[in-house]
C-alpha positions as CSV (number, residue, x, y, z in Angstrom):
1,M,4.2,20.6,32.1
2,P,2.6,23.3,30.0
3,V,4.0,26.0,28.2
4,D,6.4,27.9,31.0
5,H,4.8,31.7,30.5
6,R,7.9,32.7,31.6
7,H,10.2,31.4,29.5
8,V,7.4,32.1,26.9
9,K,8.1,35.8,28.0
10,T,12.0,36.0,27.8
11,T,12.3,34.3,24.7
12,I,10.2,36.3,23.1
13,E,12.3,39.3,24.1
14,T,15.7,37.5,23.9
15,L,14.6,36.2,20.2
16,L,12.8,39.9,19.1
17,R,16.8,41.5,20.9
18,R,19.2,39.0,19.2
19,A,17.5,38.9,15.6
20,N,17.8,43.5,16.0
21,S,13.0,42.7,15.6
22,D,11.2,45.0,14.9
23,V,7.5,42.5,14.3
24,R,5.3,42.3,17.1
25,V,4.3,39.1,19.0
26,R,1.4,37.6,20.8
27,T,0.3,34.6,21.9
28,R,-3.2,33.2,22.2
29,K,-4.7,30.0,24.3
30,K,-6.2,28.7,20.9
31,F,-6.7,29.0,17.4
32,P,-9.6,29.5,16.1
33,G,-10.4,26.9,13.4
34,S,-10.0,23.7,13.0
35,R,-6.6,22.8,12.2
36,S,-3.8,22.8,14.2
37,V,-1.6,25.8,14.0
38,G,0.8,26.7,16.5
39,G,1.8,30.4,15.2
40,K,1.5,32.5,11.9
41,F,2.4,35.3,11.0
42,S,0.6,38.3,8.5
43,L,2.4,39.8,6.3
44,N,-0.1,43.0,6.5
45,S,-0.7,43.7,10.6
46,R,3.7,42.2,10.6
47,M,2.2,40.8,14.0
48,I,3.8,36.8,15.1
49,T,1.1,35.1,16.8
50,L,1.6,31.9,18.6
51,Y,-1.3,29.5,19.9
52,L,-0.3,27.9,22.8
53,H,-2.4,24.9,22.9
54,E,-1.1,23.6,19.6
55,I,2.1,23.6,19.9
56,E,1.4,21.5,23.3
57,E,-0.1,19.4,21.1
58,Q,1.9,19.2,17.9
59,C,4.6,18.7,20.9
60,F,2.7,16.2,22.6
61,Q,2.8,13.9,19.2
62,L,6.1,14.3,17.9
63,F,7.5,14.1,21.3
64,G,4.9,12.0,23.0
65,S,5.9,14.2,26.2
66,L,6.0,18.1,26.5
67,K,10.0,17.6,28.2
68,H,10.9,19.5,24.9
69,I,8.5,22.4,25.2
70,D,10.3,25.4,26.0
71,D,12.2,24.0,22.5
72,Y,9.4,24.0,20.4
73,F,8.1,27.0,21.4
74,T,11.6,28.8,20.4
75,I,12.1,27.3,17.8
76,I,8.3,27.5,16.3
77,L,9.1,31.3,17.2
78,A,12.0,31.6,15.6
79,H,10.3,30.1,12.3
80,E,7.8,32.2,12.1
81,M,10.3,35.1,12.8
82,G,11.8,33.8,9.8
83,H,9.0,34.1,7.7
84,A,9.0,38.2,9.6
85,H,11.9,38.4,8.0
86,D,12.3,36.8,4.9
87,P,13.0,39.4,2.0
88,L,11.4,37.7,-0.8
89,L,8.2,36.6,1.4
90,E,6.1,39.4,-0.8
91,Q,7.0,38.4,-3.6
92,L,6.8,34.7,-3.4
93,A,3.7,34.8,-1.8
94,D,2.1,36.8,-5.0
95,E,3.6,34.7,-7.2
96,L,2.0,31.8,-5.0
97,D,-1.3,33.9,-5.5
98,D,-1.1,34.1,-9.4
99,C,0.1,30.4,-9.7
100,H,-1.8,28.0,-11.7
101,D,0.1,25.0,-11.6
102,P,1.0,22.6,-9.3
103,L,4.1,21.5,-8.9
104,L,5.4,25.3,-9.6
105,H,2.3,26.3,-6.6
106,A,3.6,23.7,-4.6
107,R,7.7,24.6,-4.6
108,L,6.7,27.8,-4.1
109,A,4.8,27.4,-0.9
110,L,7.9,24.9,-0.3
111,R,10.8,27.6,-0.7
112,I,8.6,30.0,1.6
113,E,8.4,27.3,4.2
114,Q,12.7,26.8,3.8
115,N,13.2,30.4,4.2
116,A,11.8,30.0,7.6
117,W,13.6,27.7,8.7
118,D,16.9,28.2,7.1
119,Y,16.4,31.9,9.4
120,A,15.3,30.0,12.3
121,T,18.8,27.7,12.6
122,V,20.8,31.3,11.8
123,L,18.7,32.7,14.3
124,L,19.2,29.1,17.2
125,P,22.7,27.9,16.5
126,E,22.6,27.1,20.6
127,C,19.3,24.9,20.1
128,N,19.3,21.3,20.3
129,P,20.2,20.0,16.8
130,L,17.8,16.6,16.6
131,V,15.0,18.5,18.7
132,F,15.5,21.3,15.7
133,D,15.2,18.7,12.9
134,K,12.3,16.7,13.7
135,I,10.8,19.9,13.7
136,V,11.4,20.9,10.4
137,D,11.4,18.0,8.6
138,C,7.5,16.5,10.3
139,S,6.8,20.7,8.8
140,L,8.0,20.0,5.6
141,E,6.5,16.7,5.8
142,A,3.6,17.8,3.7
143,Y,5.3,20.2,1.3
144,H,7.5,17.7,-0.1
145,E,4.4,15.5,-0.5
146,R,2.2,17.8,-1.9
147,I,5.4,18.4,-5.0
148,A,5.6,14.6,-4.4
149,S,1.8,14.0,-5.9
150,A,2.1,16.6,-8.5
151,V,5.5,15.9,-10.1
152,S,3.1,12.7,-10.7
153,V,0.9,14.0,-12.1
154,N,2.5,16.4,-14.1
155,T,4.7,13.2,-15.4
156,S,1.9,10.8,-16.5
157,V,1.2,10.2,-20.4
158,E,-1.7,11.6,-22.3
159,V,-2.6,9.1,-24.4
160,I,-4.4,9.8,-27.8
161,A,-5.9,7.2,-30.3
């Protein structure tokens, strides 16, 4: 059961109204790159783009079916709205661009993502917590791995003989 286009339209309208948001949202069939990107927010255009094919693929990979596709779509939209409404996003993105320390870079990237997930949590109080938490955990896993990797590099001891 692929994404229901009526659900997509209704969900976009509902969440924009709930958040009193002026951000623009559009959907595309497929992400143009080789990565699996379900959604993205453009700071310059204040536009959220949601990629339906990737959302379906991610849902299937995470849950083994499309049983939770409507929730998955809603959660991804709420997360992208979290980026759009993050008052620190521009500052954090600038810090990220200027950062050359791998550990600080990884921590800044995690903070950006965590801020968006925190917003989504507030925006979707009625959401199934098991579905929501599984998506968040999967989303943040790579960020935590980058931090762990950077920590292990930073804590290595250089011996000079």
